[in-house]
PDB file of N, CA, C and O in Angstrom:
ATOM      1  N   MET A   1     -43.690   1.455  46.296  1.00  0.00           N
ATOM      2  CA  MET A   1     -42.550   0.555  46.348  1.00  0.00           C
ATOM      3  C   MET A   1     -42.990  -0.818  46.860  1.00  0.00           C
ATOM      4  O   MET A   1     -42.431  -1.836  46.452  1.00  0.00           O
ATOM      5  N   ARG A   2     -43.974  -0.854  47.738  1.00  0.00           N
ATOM      6  CA  ARG A   2     -44.452  -2.124  48.276  1.00  0.00           C
ATOM      7  C   ARG A   2     -45.040  -2.997  47.173  1.00  0.00           C
ATOM      8  O   ARG A   2     -44.829  -4.210  47.160  1.00  0.00           O
ATOM      9  N   ALA A   3     -45.781  -2.380  46.243  1.00  0.00           N
ATOM     10  CA  ALA A   3     -46.375  -3.141  45.141  1.00  0.00           C
ATOM     11  C   ALA A   3     -45.279  -3.723  44.249  1.00  0.00           C
ATOM     12  O   ALA A   3     -45.380  -4.865  43.798  1.00  0.00           O
ATOM     13  N   LEU A   4     -44.238  -2.937  43.997  1.00  0.00           N
ATOM     14  CA  LEU A   4     -43.120  -3.418  43.182  1.00  0.00           C
ATOM     15  C   LEU A   4     -42.420  -4.587  43.865  1.00  0.00           C
ATOM     16  O   LEU A   4     -42.046  -5.558  43.208  1.00  0.00           O
ATOM     17  N   ASN A   5     -42.240  -4.498  45.180  1.00  0.00           N
ATOM     18  CA  ASN A   5     -41.616  -5.606  45.918  1.00  0.00           C
ATOM     19  C   ASN A   5     -42.462  -6.865  45.831  1.00  0.00           C
ATOM     20  O   ASN A   5     -41.930  -7.966  45.690  1.00  0.00           O
ATOM     21  N   LEU A   6     -43.779  -6.708  45.914  1.00  0.00           N
ATOM     22  CA  LEU A   6     -44.667  -7.864  45.845  1.00  0.00           C
ATOM     23  C   LEU A   6     -44.632  -8.503  44.460  1.00  0.00           C
ATOM     24  O   LEU A   6     -44.553  -9.726  44.343  1.00  0.00           O
ATOM     25  N   VAL A   7     -44.691  -7.690  43.420  1.00  0.00           N
ATOM     26  CA  VAL A   7     -44.659  -8.212  42.042  1.00  0.00           C
ATOM     27  C   VAL A   7     -43.335  -8.915  41.768  1.00  0.00           C
ATOM     28  O   VAL A   7     -43.313 -10.005  41.195  1.00  0.00           O
ATOM     29  N   THR A   8     -42.233  -8.292  42.178  1.00  0.00           N
ATOM     30  CA  THR A   8     -40.936  -8.910  41.917  1.00  0.00           C
ATOM     31  C   THR A   8     -40.756 -10.185  42.730  1.00  0.00           C
ATOM     32  O   THR A   8     -40.149 -11.144  42.253  1.00  0.00           O
ATOM     33  N   LEU A   9     -41.278 -10.203  43.951  1.00  0.00           N
ATOM     34  CA  LEU A   9     -41.188 -11.420  44.756  1.00  0.00           C
ATOM     35  C   LEU A   9     -41.979 -12.557  44.108  1.00  0.00           C
ATOM     36  O   LEU A   9     -41.514 -13.697  44.081  1.00  0.00           O
ATOM     37  N   ILE A  10     -43.153 -12.260  43.594  1.00  0.00           N
ATOM     38  CA  ILE A  10     -43.953 -13.281  42.898  1.00  0.00           C
ATOM     39  C   ILE A  10     -43.208 -13.800  41.677  1.00  0.00           C
ATOM     40  O   ILE A  10     -43.191 -15.006  41.430  1.00  0.00           O
ATOM     41  N   LEU A  11     -42.595 -12.910  40.914  1.00  0.00           N
ATOM     42  CA  LEU A  11     -41.840 -13.342  39.736  1.00  0.00           C
ATOM     43  C   LEU A  11     -40.639 -14.205  40.122  1.00  0.00           C
ATOM     44  O   LEU A  11     -40.328 -15.171  39.426  1.00  0.00           O
ATOM     45  N   VAL A  12     -39.972 -13.874  41.202  1.00  0.00           N
ATOM     46  CA  VAL A  12     -38.838 -14.682  41.657  1.00  0.00           C
ATOM     47  C   VAL A  12     -39.327 -16.070  42.086  1.00  0.00           C
ATOM     48  O   VAL A  12     -38.669 -17.073  41.810  1.00  0.00           O
ATOM     49  N   ILE A  13     -40.464 -16.127  42.749  1.00  0.00           N
ATOM     50  CA  ILE A  13     -41.026 -17.421  43.156  1.00  0.00           C
ATOM     51  C   ILE A  13     -41.407 -18.237  41.935  1.00  0.00           C
ATOM     52  O   ILE A  13     -41.132 -19.436  41.882  1.00  0.00           O
ATOM     53  N   VAL A  14     -42.038 -17.604  40.948  1.00  0.00           N
ATOM     54  CA  VAL A  14     -42.395 -18.301  39.709  1.00  0.00           C
ATOM     55  C   VAL A  14     -41.136 -18.834  39.024  1.00  0.00           C
ATOM     56  O   VAL A  14     -41.122 -19.966  38.539  1.00  0.00           O
ATOM     57  N   GLY A  15     -40.085 -18.021  38.987  1.00  0.00           N
ATOM     58  CA  GLY A  15     -38.827 -18.460  38.387  1.00  0.00           C
ATOM     59  C   GLY A  15     -38.221 -19.636  39.126  1.00  0.00           C
ATOM     60  O   GLY A  15     -37.715 -20.572  38.507  1.00  0.00           O
ATOM     61  N   GLY A  16     -38.271 -19.590  40.453  1.00  0.00           N
ATOM     62  CA  GLY A  16     -37.743 -20.693  41.247  1.00  0.00           C
ATOM     63  C   GLY A  16     -38.533 -21.975  41.047  1.00  0.00           C
ATOM     64  O   GLY A  16     -37.958 -23.058  40.938  1.00  0.00           O
ATOM     65  N   LEU A  17     -39.851 -21.847  41.001  1.00  0.00           N
ATOM     66  CA  LEU A  17     -40.687 -23.022  40.743  1.00  0.00           C
ATOM     67  C   LEU A  17     -40.423 -23.590  39.350  1.00  0.00           C
ATOM     68  O   LEU A  17     -40.398 -24.806  39.159  1.00  0.00           O
ATOM     69  N   ASN A  18     -40.228 -22.699  38.384  1.00  0.00           N
ATOM     70  CA  ASN A  18     -39.934 -23.151  37.025  1.00  0.00           C
ATOM     71  C   ASN A  18     -38.621 -23.934  36.996  1.00  0.00           C
ATOM     72  O   ASN A  18     -38.542 -24.988  36.365  1.00  0.00           O
ATOM     73  N   TRP A  19     -37.590 -23.423  37.677  1.00  0.00           N
ATOM     74  CA  TRP A  19     -36.312 -24.146  37.716  1.00  0.00           C
ATOM     75  C   TRP A  19     -36.455 -25.471  38.445  1.00  0.00           C
ATOM     76  O   TRP A  19     -35.811 -26.453  38.077  1.00  0.00           O
ATOM     77  N   GLY A  20     -37.288 -25.510  39.468  1.00  0.00           N
ATOM     78  CA  GLY A  20     -37.533 -26.769  40.158  1.00  0.00           C
ATOM     79  C   GLY A  20     -38.198 -27.793  39.245  1.00  0.00           C
ATOM     80  O   GLY A  20     -37.839 -28.971  39.253  1.00  0.00           O
ATOM     81  N   LEU A  21     -39.163 -27.336  38.464  1.00  0.00           N
ATOM     82  CA  LEU A  21     -39.825 -28.233  37.508  1.00  0.00           C
ATOM     83  C   LEU A  21     -38.861 -28.721  36.431  1.00  0.00           C
ATOM     84  O   LEU A  21     -38.907 -29.881  36.021  1.00  0.00           O
ATOM     85  N   ILE A  22     -37.989 -27.820  35.979  1.00  0.00           N
ATOM     86  CA  ILE A  22     -37.001 -28.212  34.971  1.00  0.00           C
ATOM     87  C   ILE A  22     -36.055 -29.256  35.553  1.00  0.00           C
ATOM     88  O   ILE A  22     -35.766 -30.264  34.909  1.00  0.00           O
ATOM     89  N   GLY A  23     -35.574 -29.017  36.767  1.00  0.00           N
ATOM     90  CA  GLY A  23     -34.634 -29.942  37.388  1.00  0.00           C
ATOM     91  C   GLY A  23     -35.236 -31.294  37.716  1.00  0.00           C
ATOM     92  O   GLY A  23     -34.592 -32.326  37.532  1.00  0.00           O
ATOM     93  N   LEU A  24     -36.461 -31.293  38.199  1.00  0.00           N
ATOM     94  CA  LEU A  24     -37.090 -32.548  38.614  1.00  0.00           C
ATOM     95  C   LEU A  24     -37.690 -33.350  37.463  1.00  0.00           C
ATOM     96  O   LEU A  24     -37.551 -34.572  37.402  1.00  0.00           O
ATOM     97  N   PHE A  25     -38.357 -32.646  36.555  1.00  0.00           N
ATOM     98  CA  PHE A  25     -39.141 -33.344  35.539  1.00  0.00           C
ATOM     99  C   PHE A  25     -38.768 -32.987  34.100  1.00  0.00           C
ATOM    100  O   PHE A  25     -39.309 -33.563  33.156  1.00  0.00           O
ATOM    101  N   GLY A  26     -37.844 -32.035  33.932  1.00  0.00           N
ATOM    102  CA  GLY A  26     -37.501 -31.588  32.588  1.00  0.00           C
ATOM    103  C   GLY A  26     -38.649 -30.821  31.931  1.00  0.00           C
ATOM    104  O   GLY A  26     -38.736 -30.752  30.705  1.00  0.00           O
ATOM    105  N   PHE A  27     -39.528 -30.247  32.755  1.00  0.00           N
ATOM    106  CA  PHE A  27     -40.702 -29.527  32.257  1.00  0.00           C
ATOM    107  C   PHE A  27     -40.509 -28.038  32.460  1.00  0.00           C
ATOM    108  O   PHE A  27     -40.314 -27.586  33.588  1.00  0.00           O
ATOM    109  N   ASN A  28     -40.562 -27.271  31.385  1.00  0.00           N
ATOM    110  CA  ASN A  28     -40.401 -25.822  31.439  1.00  0.00           C
ATOM    111  C   ASN A  28     -41.779 -25.184  31.395  1.00  0.00           C
ATOM    112  O   ASN A  28     -42.420 -25.152  30.345  1.00  0.00           O
ATOM    113  N   LEU A  29     -42.234 -24.676  32.534  1.00  0.00           N
ATOM    114  CA  LEU A  29     -43.566 -24.094  32.645  1.00  0.00           C
ATOM    115  C   LEU A  29     -43.721 -22.844  31.790  1.00  0.00           C
ATOM    116  O   LEU A  29     -44.767 -22.643  31.173  1.00  0.00           O
ATOM    117  N   VAL A  30     -42.696 -22.006  31.747  1.00  0.00           N
ATOM    118  CA  VAL A  30     -42.777 -20.768  30.972  1.00  0.00           C
ATOM    119  C   VAL A  30     -42.946 -21.082  29.488  1.00  0.00           C
ATOM    120  O   VAL A  30     -43.772 -20.469  28.810  1.00  0.00           O
ATOM    121  N   THR A  31     -42.177 -22.020  28.992  1.00  0.00           N
ATOM    122  CA  THR A  31     -42.304 -22.412  27.583  1.00  0.00           C
ATOM    123  C   THR A  31     -43.648 -23.085  27.335  1.00  0.00           C
ATOM    124  O   THR A  31     -44.234 -22.913  26.267  1.00  0.00           O
ATOM    125  N   ALA A  32     -44.144 -23.845  28.301  1.00  0.00           N
ATOM    126  CA  ALA A  32     -45.444 -24.493  28.144  1.00  0.00           C
ATOM    127  C   ALA A  32     -46.564 -23.459  28.059  1.00  0.00           C
ATOM    128  O   ALA A  32     -47.526 -23.641  27.313  1.00  0.00           O
ATOM    129  N   ILE A  33     -46.442 -22.389  28.813  1.00  0.00           N
ATOM    130  CA  ILE A  33     -47.480 -21.355  28.804  1.00  0.00           C
ATOM    131  C   ILE A  33     -47.371 -20.454  27.577  1.00  0.00           C
ATOM    132  O   ILE A  33     -48.372 -20.194  26.909  1.00  0.00           O
ATOM    133  N   PHE A  34     -46.166 -19.975  27.274  1.00  0.00           N
ATOM    134  CA  PHE A  34     -45.995 -18.981  26.218  1.00  0.00           C
ATOM    135  C   PHE A  34     -45.509 -19.559  24.898  1.00  0.00           C
ATOM    136  O   PHE A  34     -45.555 -18.880  23.872  1.00  0.00           O
ATOM    137  N   GLY A  35     -45.045 -20.803  24.910  1.00  0.00           N
ATOM    138  CA  GLY A  35     -44.523 -21.396  23.685  1.00  0.00           C
ATOM    139  C   GLY A  35     -43.207 -20.746  23.291  1.00  0.00           C
ATOM    140  O   GLY A  35     -42.554 -20.089  24.101  1.00  0.00           O
ATOM    141  N   ALA A  36     -42.836 -20.938  22.047  1.00  0.00           N
ATOM    142  CA  ALA A  36     -41.578 -20.369  21.542  1.00  0.00           C
ATOM    143  C   ALA A  36     -41.854 -18.998  20.937  1.00  0.00           C
ATOM    144  O   ALA A  36     -41.533 -18.744  19.776  1.00  0.00           O
ATOM    145  N   THR A  37     -42.452 -18.121  21.736  1.00  0.00           N
ATOM    146  CA  THR A  37     -42.765 -16.775  21.264  1.00  0.00           C
ATOM    147  C   THR A  37     -41.776 -15.773  21.833  1.00  0.00           C
ATOM    148  O   THR A  37     -40.872 -16.134  22.587  1.00  0.00           O
ATOM    149  N   VAL A  38     -41.953 -14.539  21.472  1.00  0.00           N
ATOM    150  CA  VAL A  38     -41.091 -13.474  21.974  1.00  0.00           C
ATOM    151  C   VAL A  38     -41.344 -13.237  23.471  1.00  0.00           C
ATOM    152  O   VAL A  38     -40.517 -12.621  24.143  1.00  0.00           O
ATOM    153  N   LEU A  39     -42.467 -13.714  23.991  1.00  0.00           N
ATOM    154  CA  LEU A  39     -42.777 -13.506  25.411  1.00  0.00           C
ATOM    155  C   LEU A  39     -41.894 -14.323  26.342  1.00  0.00           C
ATOM    156  O   LEU A  39     -41.626 -13.900  27.467  1.00  0.00           O
ATOM    157  N   THR A  40     -41.442 -15.483  25.893  1.00  0.00           N
ATOM    158  CA  THR A  40     -40.638 -16.353  26.757  1.00  0.00           C
ATOM    159  C   THR A  40     -39.364 -15.668  27.234  1.00  0.00           C
ATOM    160  O   THR A  40     -39.126 -15.636  28.442  1.00  0.00           O
ATOM    161  N   PRO A  41     -38.533 -15.118  26.351  1.00  0.00           N
ATOM    162  CA  PRO A  41     -37.336 -14.430  26.872  1.00  0.00           C
ATOM    163  C   PRO A  41     -37.678 -13.187  27.679  1.00  0.00           C
ATOM    164  O   PRO A  41     -36.915 -12.806  28.567  1.00  0.00           O
ATOM    165  N   ILE A  42     -38.805 -12.547  27.391  1.00  0.00           N
ATOM    166  CA  ILE A  42     -39.209 -11.378  28.177  1.00  0.00           C
ATOM    167  C   ILE A  42     -39.518 -11.801  29.610  1.00  0.00           C
ATOM    168  O   ILE A  42     -39.143 -11.112  30.558  1.00  0.00           O
ATOM    169  N   VAL A  43     -40.205 -12.938  29.767  1.00  0.00           N
ATOM    170  CA  VAL A  43     -40.491 -13.448  31.113  1.00  0.00           C
ATOM    171  C   VAL A  43     -39.191 -13.748  31.847  1.00  0.00           C
ATOM    172  O   VAL A  43     -39.043 -13.398  33.018  1.00  0.00           O
ATOM    173  N   TYR A  44     -38.242 -14.396  31.161  1.00  0.00           N
ATOM    174  CA  TYR A  44     -36.956 -14.705  31.803  1.00  0.00           C
ATOM    175  C   TYR A  44     -36.218 -13.430  32.206  1.00  0.00           C
ATOM    176  O   TYR A  44     -35.611 -13.378  33.276  1.00  0.00           O
ATOM    177  N   ILE A  45     -36.265 -12.420  31.373  1.00  0.00           N
ATOM    178  CA  ILE A  45     -35.615 -11.140  31.694  1.00  0.00           C
ATOM    179  C   ILE A  45     -36.283 -10.500  32.902  1.00  0.00           C
ATOM    180  O   ILE A  45     -35.600  -9.985  33.787  1.00  0.00           O
ATOM    181  N   LEU A  46     -37.616 -10.528  32.945  1.00  0.00           N
ATOM    182  CA  LEU A  46     -38.335  -9.950  34.077  1.00  0.00           C
ATOM    183  C   LEU A  46     -38.045 -10.707  35.381  1.00  0.00           C
ATOM    184  O   LEU A  46     -37.926 -10.095  36.442  1.00  0.00           O
ATOM    185  N   VAL A  47     -37.933 -12.017  35.299  1.00  0.00           N
ATOM    186  CA  VAL A  47     -37.595 -12.801  36.490  1.00  0.00           C
ATOM    187  C   VAL A  47     -36.181 -12.451  36.961  1.00  0.00           C
ATOM    188  O   VAL A  47     -35.955 -12.296  38.161  1.00  0.00           O
ATOM    189  N   GLY A  48     -35.244 -12.327  36.046  1.00  0.00           N
ATOM    190  CA  GLY A  48     -33.874 -11.960  36.409  1.00  0.00           C
ATOM    191  C   GLY A  48     -33.790 -10.572  37.014  1.00  0.00           C
ATOM    192  O   GLY A  48     -33.090 -10.368  38.006  1.00  0.00           O
ATOM    193  N   LEU A  49     -34.499  -9.613  36.426  1.00  0.00           N
ATOM    194  CA  LEU A  49     -34.517  -8.257  36.980  1.00  0.00           C
ATOM    195  C   LEU A  49     -35.199  -8.239  38.346  1.00  0.00           C
ATOM    196  O   LEU A  49     -34.806  -7.486  39.237  1.00  0.00           O
ATOM    197  N   SER A  50     -36.213  -9.068  38.498  1.00  0.00           N
ATOM    198  CA  SER A  50     -36.893  -9.159  39.792  1.00  0.00           C
ATOM    199  C   SER A  50     -35.959  -9.691  40.864  1.00  0.00           C
ATOM    200  O   SER A  50     -35.974  -9.214  41.998  1.00  0.00           O
ATOM    201  N   ALA A  51     -35.153 -10.672  40.510  1.00  0.00           N
ATOM    202  CA  ALA A  51     -34.184 -11.208  41.470  1.00  0.00           C
ATOM    203  C   ALA A  51     -33.188 -10.126  41.882  1.00  0.00           C
ATOM    204  O   ALA A  51     -32.841 -10.008  43.057  1.00  0.00           O
ATOM    205  N   LEU A  52     -32.738  -9.348  40.921  1.00  0.00           N
ATOM    206  CA  LEU A  52     -31.838  -8.241  41.252  1.00  0.00           C
ATOM    207  C   LEU A  52     -32.524  -7.230  42.166  1.00  0.00           C
ATOM    208  O   LEU A  52     -31.923  -6.745  43.124  1.00  0.00           O
ATOM    209  N   TRP A  53     -33.778  -6.916  41.869  1.00  0.00           N
ATOM    210  CA  TRP A  53     -34.515  -5.952  42.688  1.00  0.00           C
ATOM    211  C   TRP A  53     -34.693  -6.469  44.112  1.00  0.00           C
ATOM    212  O   TRP A  53     -34.634  -5.686  45.060  1.00  0.00           O
ATOM    213  N   GLN A  54     -34.909  -7.765  44.276  1.00  0.00           N
ATOM    214  CA  GLN A  54     -35.129  -8.329  45.601  1.00  0.00           C
ATOM    215  C   GLN A  54     -33.879  -8.249  46.477  1.00  0.00           C
ATOM    216  O   GLN A  54     -33.958  -8.462  47.687  1.00  0.00           O
ATOM    217  N   LEU A  55     -32.742  -7.949  45.883  1.00  0.00           N
ATOM    218  CA  LEU A  55     -31.537  -7.725  46.689  1.00  0.00           C
ATOM    219  C   LEU A  55     -31.677  -6.463  47.544  1.00  0.00           C
ATOM    220  O   LEU A  55     -31.069  -6.367  48.610  1.00  0.00           O
ATOM    221  N   VAL A  56     -32.476  -5.495  47.081  1.00  0.00           N
ATOM    222  CA  VAL A  56     -32.668  -4.245  47.829  1.00  0.00           C
ATOM    223  C   VAL A  56     -33.360  -4.514  49.163  1.00  0.00           C
ATOM    224  O   VAL A  56     -32.809  -4.155  50.204  1.00  0.00           O
ATOM    225  N   PRO A  57     -34.554  -5.137  49.181  1.00  0.00           N
ATOM    226  CA  PRO A  57     -35.159  -5.394  50.501  1.00  0.00           C
ATOM    227  C   PRO A  57     -34.358  -6.378  51.352  1.00  0.00           C
ATOM    228  O   PRO A  57     -34.375  -6.294  52.580  1.00  0.00           O
ATOM    229  N   LEU A  58     -33.662  -7.306  50.708  1.00  0.00           N
ATOM    230  CA  LEU A  58     -32.826  -8.233  51.471  1.00  0.00           C
ATOM    231  C   LEU A  58     -31.714  -7.486  52.195  1.00  0.00           C
ATOM    232  O   LEU A  58     -31.466  -7.723  53.377  1.00  0.00           O
ATOM    233  N   SER A  59     -31.049  -6.588  51.486  1.00  0.00           N
ATOM    234  CA  SER A  59     -29.964  -5.829  52.123  1.00  0.00           C
ATOM    235  C   SER A  59     -30.505  -4.918  53.216  1.00  0.00           C
ATOM    236  O   SER A  59     -29.848  -4.718  54.237  1.00  0.00           O
ATOM    237  N   ARG A  60     -31.704  -4.361  53.011  1.00  0.00           N
ATOM    238  CA  ARG A  60     -32.308  -3.529  54.059  1.00  0.00           C
ATOM    239  C   ARG A  60     -32.648  -4.352  55.291  1.00  0.00           C
ATOM    240  O   ARG A  60     -32.492  -3.881  56.418  1.00  0.00           O
ATOM    241  N   SER A  61     -33.112  -5.577  55.084  1.00  0.00           N
ATOM    242  CA  SER A  61     -33.451  -6.405  56.238  1.00  0.00           C
ATOM    243  C   SER A  61     -32.202  -6.803  57.010  1.00  0.00           C
ATOM    244  O   SER A  61     -32.232  -6.894  58.238  1.00  0.00           O
ATOM    245  N   PHE A  62     -31.092  -7.044  56.292  1.00  0.00           N
ATOM    246  CA  PHE A  62     -29.838  -7.324  56.988  1.00  0.00           C
ATOM    247  C   PHE A  62     -29.388  -6.113  57.783  1.00  0.00           C
ATOM    248  O   PHE A  62     -28.936  -6.245  58.920  1.00  0.00           O
ATOM    249  N   ALA A  63     -29.510  -4.930  57.186  1.00  0.00           N
ATOM    250  CA  ALA A  63     -29.082  -3.712  57.869  1.00  0.00           C
ATOM    251  C   ALA A  63     -29.941  -3.435  59.096  1.00  0.00           C
ATOM    252  O   ALA A  63     -29.435  -2.925  60.095  1.00  0.00           O
ATOM    253  N   ALA A  64     -31.218  -3.758  59.041  1.00  0.00           N
ATOM    254  CA  ALA A  64     -32.121  -3.499  60.159  1.00  0.00           C
ATOM    255  C   ALA A  64     -32.103  -4.620  61.179  1.00  0.00           C
ATOM    256  O   ALA A  64     -32.699  -4.495  62.249  1.00  0.00           O
ATOM    257  N   GLY A  65     -31.428  -5.714  60.862  1.00  0.00           N
ATOM    258  CA  GLY A  65     -31.372  -6.835  61.777  1.00  0.00           C
ATOM    259  C   GLY A  65     -32.622  -7.699  61.756  1.00  0.00           C
ATOM    260  O   GLY A  65     -32.795  -8.541  62.638  1.00  0.00           O
ATOM    261  N   GLU A  66     -33.497  -7.515  60.774  1.00  0.00           N
ATOM    262  CA  GLU A  66     -34.749  -8.262  60.719  1.00  0.00           C
ATOM    263  C   GLU A  66     -34.512  -9.750  60.511  1.00  0.00           C
ATOM    264  O   GLU A  66     -35.192 -10.576  61.122  1.00  0.00           O
ATOM    265  N   VAL A  67     -33.571 -10.098  59.671  1.00  0.00           N
ATOM    266  CA  VAL A  67     -33.352 -11.507  59.367  1.00  0.00           C
ATOM    267  C   VAL A  67     -32.912 -12.249  60.613  1.00  0.00           C
ATOM    268  O   VAL A  67     -33.397 -13.348  60.882  1.00  0.00           O
ATOM    269  N   ALA A  68     -32.000 -11.664  61.378  1.00  0.00           N
ATOM    270  CA  ALA A  68     -31.546 -12.302  62.611  1.00  0.00           C
ATOM    271  C   ALA A  68     -32.692 -12.415  63.603  1.00  0.00           C
ATOM    272  O   ALA A  68     -32.798 -13.417  64.309  1.00  0.00           O
ATOM    273  N   ALA A  69     -33.546 -11.408  63.667  1.00  0.00           N
ATOM    274  CA  ALA A  69     -34.671 -11.440  64.597  1.00  0.00           C
ATOM    275  C   ALA A  69     -35.655 -12.531  64.206  1.00  0.00           C
ATOM    276  O   ALA A  69     -36.229 -13.184  65.078  1.00  0.00           O
ATOM    277  N   GLU A  70     -35.858 -12.739  62.917  1.00  0.00           N
ATOM    278  CA  GLU A  70     -36.779 -13.772  62.467  1.00  0.00           C
ATOM    279  C   GLU A  70     -36.250 -15.166  62.779  1.00  0.00           C
ATOM    280  O   GLU A  70     -37.032 -16.100  62.956  1.00  0.00           O
ATOM    281  N   ARG A  71     -34.957 -15.311  62.846  1.00  0.00           N
ATOM    282  CA  ARG A  71     -34.358 -16.604  63.159  1.00  0.00           C
ATOM    283  C   ARG A  71     -34.361 -16.863  64.657  1.00  0.00           C
ATOM    284  O   ARG A  71     -34.090 -17.984  65.090  1.00  0.00           O
ATOM    285  N   GLY A  72     -34.660 -15.854  65.446  1.00  0.00           N
ATOM    286  CA  GLY A  72     -34.715 -16.023  66.887  1.00  0.00           C
ATOM    287  C   GLY A  72     -33.385 -15.820  67.586  1.00  0.00           C
ATOM    288  O   GLY A  72     -33.241 -16.185  68.752  1.00  0.00           O
ATOM    289  N   TYR A  73     -32.406 -15.243  66.893  1.00  0.00           N
ATOM    290  CA  TYR A  73     -31.125 -14.975  67.526  1.00  0.00           C
ATOM    291  C   TYR A  73     -31.301 -13.855  68.540  1.00  0.00           C
ATOM    292  O   TYR A  73     -32.195 -13.020  68.400  1.00  0.00           O
ATOM    293  N   PRO A  74     -30.458 -13.838  69.553  1.00  0.00           N
ATOM    294  CA  PRO A  74     -30.548 -12.725  70.521  1.00  0.00           C
ATOM    295  C   PRO A  74     -30.191 -11.411  69.835  1.00  0.00           C
ATOM    296  O   PRO A  74     -29.348 -11.389  68.938  1.00  0.00           O
ATOM    297  N   PRO A  75     -30.817 -10.330  70.246  1.00  0.00           N
ATOM    298  CA  PRO A  75     -30.554  -9.038  69.612  1.00  0.00           C
ATOM    299  C   PRO A  75     -29.137  -8.526  69.825  1.00  0.00           C
ATOM    300  O   PRO A  75     -28.698  -7.628  69.108  1.00  0.00           O
ATOM    301  N   THR A  76     -28.419  -9.071  70.785  1.00  0.00           N
ATOM    302  CA  THR A  76     -27.052  -8.607  71.031  1.00  0.00           C
ATOM    303  C   THR A  76     -26.077  -9.188  70.007  1.00  0.00           C
ATOM    304  O   THR A  76     -24.941  -8.727  69.896  1.00  0.00           O
ATOM    305  N   GLY A  77     -26.514 -10.178  69.275  1.00  0.00           N
ATOM    306  CA  GLY A  77     -25.634 -10.782  68.283  1.00  0.00           C
ATOM    307  C   GLY A  77     -24.805 -11.928  68.824  1.00  0.00           C
ATOM    308  O   GLY A  77     -24.045 -12.555  68.086  1.00  0.00           O
ATOM    309  N   ARG A  78     -24.952 -12.211  70.149  1.00  0.00           N
ATOM    310  CA  ARG A  78     -24.219 -13.330  70.726  1.00  0.00           C
ATOM    311  C   ARG A  78     -24.803 -14.641  70.241  1.00  0.00           C
ATOM    312  O   ARG A  78     -26.018 -14.761  70.078  1.00  0.00           O
ATOM    313  N   SER A  79     -23.960 -15.610  70.013  1.00  0.00           N
ATOM    314  CA  SER A  79     -24.444 -16.918  69.584  1.00  0.00           C
ATOM    315  C   SER A  79     -25.069 -17.662  70.754  1.00  0.00           C
ATOM    316  O   SER A  79     -24.770 -17.396  71.918  1.00  0.00           O
ATOM    317  N   LEU A  80     -25.937 -18.593  70.414  1.00  0.00           N
ATOM    318  CA  LEU A  80     -26.627 -19.368  71.458  1.00  0.00           C
ATOM    319  C   LEU A  80     -25.766 -20.450  72.006  1.00  0.00           C
ATOM    320  O   LEU A  80     -26.195 -21.192  72.890  1.00  0.00           O
TER     321      LEU A  80
END
């Protein structure tokens, strides 16, 4: 499961960087790499599925309180 989380996280990062390039420069990295082939929509589908998968570890971290701990909040949940 750890390998799947790593692969999906990398794909989500690639997707985010691609959207950043599109927004800033109008440059689509995925299309530049794969062209107008059948691979381009497959990459987009994999990035979308990866984003959905990343909701699983995110929800687990919220349930375990990891996200709050990383932000430095007190473990009691009281605000600073």
